[in-house]
N, C-alpha and C positions, 0 to 999 in steps of 0.2 A: 504494500500500500504506500503510495507516494505522499499523500496528504496526511502525514501523521499528526495526531492531536497533541499539541504542546501544552504543558501545564503552565498556568499563569505564573509569571516571575515572582509575584508576592507569596505564592504558596510553595515555592521551590524549597526542598529540604536541604540541609547542610550535608547530611549523610543519607544515602539510599542503600538499604540492605535488601539483598535478594535472597529470600529464604526465610520462612517463619517457623522454623523448627526451634528446638529448645536453645540452640546456640544463637541463632539470629534474633530471636525475641529477647534473650537475656542481654545481648549487646544493645538492642534498641532501648531496653530499660536503663542500662548503665549509662548510655549516652544521653538519654533524656534527663537523667538525674544530674548530669554535668551541664545541662542547659543547652544542649544541641538539638536542633530541629531534625527529626528523623522520620523517614518514610520506609515502610517495608512492603516489598512485592512478594506475593506468594501465589503459586498456581492452584493450591487446594482451596476448597470452599471454607467460609468462616465456620460453618456448622461442624466441619471435620476438625478444625483447629480448637474449637471450644470444647468439644467432647470427643477426643481421639479414642479410637478403639484400642483395647489392650493388645499390644504387639508381642507380649511374652517376655520382653527384656527387663531385667532388673539392673539398675545402674548403681554402682558403688560410688559413694561420695566421701571424700576425705574431709578432714577438719577444715582445711583452707577453703574447700568448695562450700562447705556448710556456711562458713562465715560470709562468703560472697552471696550465697542464696538468701541468707538472712538479710543482708544489706539491701538486696533487690526486692525483698518482700515475697520471695517464692517459697521459702522453707515452710512457713506456717500454712501454706496452701497444699502441701503434698499429701497429708492425710496418712497414707500407709508408709510408715518408715520403720524398718527393722534394724536394730543395732547389730553391728558386726563386731562381736566381742573378741573373737579369736579366729585364726585361720590355720590350716594345716596343708601340707603337701606330701604326697607319697608317690612312689613309683613302683611298678611291678617288681615284686620280690623284696622291697624294702622291709626291714624288720619292724620298724615303727615309723609313723609319719613325722615330718619335720614341723614343729609347732611354731606359731608366731602369736605373741600377745604383747600388750603395751602397758605394763605397770598399772593395772587397775582402770585405765581409761579405754573406751571403745576404740578399735582400729578405725572405724568409720561407720557408715550407714548404707543401707540398701533401700532404694525407692523404685517403684515401677516407672518405666520410661513414659508411659502414657500419662501418669500423674504429673511428671515433670513438664511434659508438653502442655497439659491443661493449665498448670500453675503459671507457666511462662505467658500463655495467652491471656489469662485473667489479669496478671500483673501489667501487661501491656495495655489491656483495655482500661484498667483502672487509671492509668496515666494519660489516657486519651491519645495514645500513639496512633499515627495514621498507618493502618495496615490495609493494603489493597489486595483483596483476594481474587482468584480467578485470572491471575496475570501470569502468562508464560513468557519468559524472556527469550527473544529471538535475535537480538542484535545489541552490540556494544561498540561505541566509538568515542574517541576522546577529542574534545574541542578545547579552545583556549580557556583555561580556568575551570573546566568542568568535564564530566563524563556523561554520556547520554546512553540510556538504556531504552531499547525498543521492545514492545511486547506484541504478541500475536494479535491482540485485539486492536492494534493500530495506535496505541498510545506511545508518547515519548516522555520519559522521565529523566530529569537532569539534576545533577548534584555535583558539588566539588569533589566528593568522595563516594565511590560505590564499593560496597562490601559484598563479597561472595560468601554466602552461608547456606549453599544449596547442595549439600551432600558431598560425599567423597568422590562421586562421579560428576562433579560440578559442571553444568553446561556453561555457566558464566566464565569459569576458569578456562574452558576450551575456547570460548569466544575471545578471551583476552590473549590467546596464544601462549598460555603458560602450560608447559609440559608437566607431566606427573609420572612418577614411577609407580606401577601397580605390581604388588606381589600377591599372586594368587596361590594360596596354600594348598589348593586341590582338595580342600576339606570343607565341610559345612557343619554348622552348629544346629542341632535339634534341641529346641527349648520345650521343656515339659513341666507344667505345674503339678506339684505332688502334695498330697497330705500323707503324714506318716505317724506311726504309733508313738514314737518317742520324741521328746523335746530336743531340738537341735542346739539349744543353749547358746544361740548366737554364733555358732561355729560354721565358717565357710570351708569347704573341703575341695581341694584340687587333686585329682587322681590321674596321674599319667600312666596309663595301662598299655599293654601291648595291643596295637592296632586302633586304639581309641583313647580319648581323654574324657573324663567325667568331672564336672564341677557341680557341687551342691551349694546353692546360695540360700541363706536363711531368709524367709519371709516372716510376716507377722503370724503368730499362732504356731501350731504344729504343721507348718507348711514350708516347702522349699521349692526353688526353681532348679531343675536339673538341666545342665547344659552339656549335652552329649555330643562331642565332636568326633566325626568319623570321616574317612575318605569318601569322596563323592561317589565312588563306585559301589560302596557299601550302603549308601543312604537309602536306595529304594527298598532293600531288604528290611532295614530297620523301620522305615516309614510304613511298611506294610503290616507291622505288628499291631494287634489290637491292644486296647488300653491295659488289659490284665497282663498280657505277655510283656509289654513295654515296662510296666511298673515292676514286674518280677525281675527283668533283666537289669534295670537300674538298681534295684534293691541288692541283687547279687554283686554287681560291680562296686557298690558301696559297702560290701561285706556285712550287710545287715545292721549297720551301726544305728540306723534310725528306726529299726523294726519294719513291720509290714508297711508297704506303700501302695497308694492308689492314685491314678491320674484324676485331676479335678478341674481340668479346663482344656482349652484348645492347644494343640501343638503349633509350633512355628519353626521354620527352617530359614537359616541365613548363611549363604555362601561366605567364606572367609577370605576377604581381599583387603590387604593393607595398601595405603596410598600415601605417597610423599610428594608434595608439590615442589618442583625445582625452585620456584620463587614463591614467597608469601605476599609480595607486593609488586605493583607495577605503577606507572603513572596514573594517578587518580583511582587506584584500585588496591584493595587489601583482601586477603583470604583469611577466614577464621574457621574454627571448628574442623569438621571432617574435610572441608574443601581444601584446607591447608595440610592436615595430617589425619589420616584415617588409620586407627590403631587396631591391631589384633586384640580381642577382648581378654586374653589370658591374664594380663596384669591389671585389668579393670581401671585403666586410666584414661579411656577415651574422652568421656564427657568432662572429667576433671581437667584434662589438658586443654580442652576447648574453653573452659571457664578461665583458665590461667591466661590463655591468649586474649580473651575478651578483656581481662583486667589490664594486660599489657598494652593493648590498643587504646582502650578508653582513657587510660591514664595520660596518654600523649595527645589527645584531641582536646582543643580548647575552643569554646564557642566564639571567642574573640579573634581567633586566627583561622587561616585557611585549613580546613580539615584534610585536604589533599596534599598539603605541603610534604615534599618528598623526604625531607630530613626526619620528620616525625614517623613516617611510614617505615623508613629504613631502620630506625631505632627499634620500632616494634618488631620488625622482622628479625633483627639480630637477637633480641631478647628471647623471642619465641623459638627460634631455631636452636639457641643454646639450651633451652629447657626441653624441647621436643626431640632433638637429634639423638642424644644418648638413650633416651627412653625408647624411641622408635627402633633404633638399631639393637638395643639390648633385648627388647621384647621379641623381635624377629629371630635373634640368635637363640633365645630361650626356647621358642617354639620349635626351631629346627632341632635343637639338642634333645628336647623331651618328647619329640614325636619320631625320632629315629630309632627304629626297632631292631637294628642290627645287633647281634649278640654282644660285641665289644662295647657298644654305646650303652646298651641296657645295663651292663655290669658297671660301667663308669657312672651312670646317673644314679644307680643305687648307692654306689660308694660316695658320691657327692652328697646325697641326702643324709646318709649315715654319718659322714664326717661332720657336716654342718650342724647336726644335732649336738655335737660336743664343742661347738665354737660359739658361745653366747655373744661375743662382740659382733660376729658376722650376722647372727640372727637379729641383733639389736639394730644394726645398720640397715638391714633390709626392712625391718619393721618401721623404722623412721621414714624410709622412703614410701612405704605403704600408707602410713598415717598422713605424711606431708602436712604436719601441723604448722 
């Protein structure tokens, strides 16, 4: 369409965010609180954002993330929050699991992803943030002093800074010509909500077993979310199990520690692909959340890392200055890359090591876990990283 509808200059935002997921809306709230005029473009309908369906994902939140969510007014809206008091890791053949705990304080908290999404939407609505739903971004171009985003419905939205918050497969990142490395692990995560006989006592379990990985994440009550990660070639066989057989298989993999189990909701499947954008900024553009770094979920730092990036970016934007000023964007990029780079590389290395089922590697990872049990300073260092207080 050639005669694109331009927004009136008086209503033009200082920052235009593409993507109204939990990262995009959290950034919108943070920038609004700093006095910047914000607009959000989102392809989904408002009704979907206000009452998102349960997607099966449980999000681990650190102490730092909790403080940020409290400041933004999201924390008190979450409702279902399960304390993460302890964690353990075991590998096939390990004598006992490797434990992690934090001197009487919770390691963190777990909240359903759909609750975080709904809380972010409600917080944005309470602030009166301009969220335009039903907008699919089809074009991006840079002009003097501004970036222009075009949508399928023929609108043109202009702002000094545009932010991509539109998933790890970000269309806006592609339109900006920013390349990204995609690491496909060849595995998928099957998420299964379970009720069980015994109390989990706030313990999250990570079990690296031969041919598959099982995580049990505590939810409120005597319920957990099982995250069963398998090779894609095995997924059809497991997905074909009925609820009783699936619960029995997970119960056996968990060595019966939580007693009898039963499936209490819908299953969800997510292919595991990690993403690292080669640049986090470009002229008049910044990437946040999964658009910048899409993490493997094993270290549970995906959304936390997104929040840290939001904090780093919003701290550098001043309503009295040009939000697209390149110096501020480059400072954000440098800080976020320093925080995300080691965690991204370390997570991918951890996944490769603990999913390699060759006999020598199996023996080595059992030895690593058994040795680490007798090294309290190492466990304390890992725990501090998990808590990120």
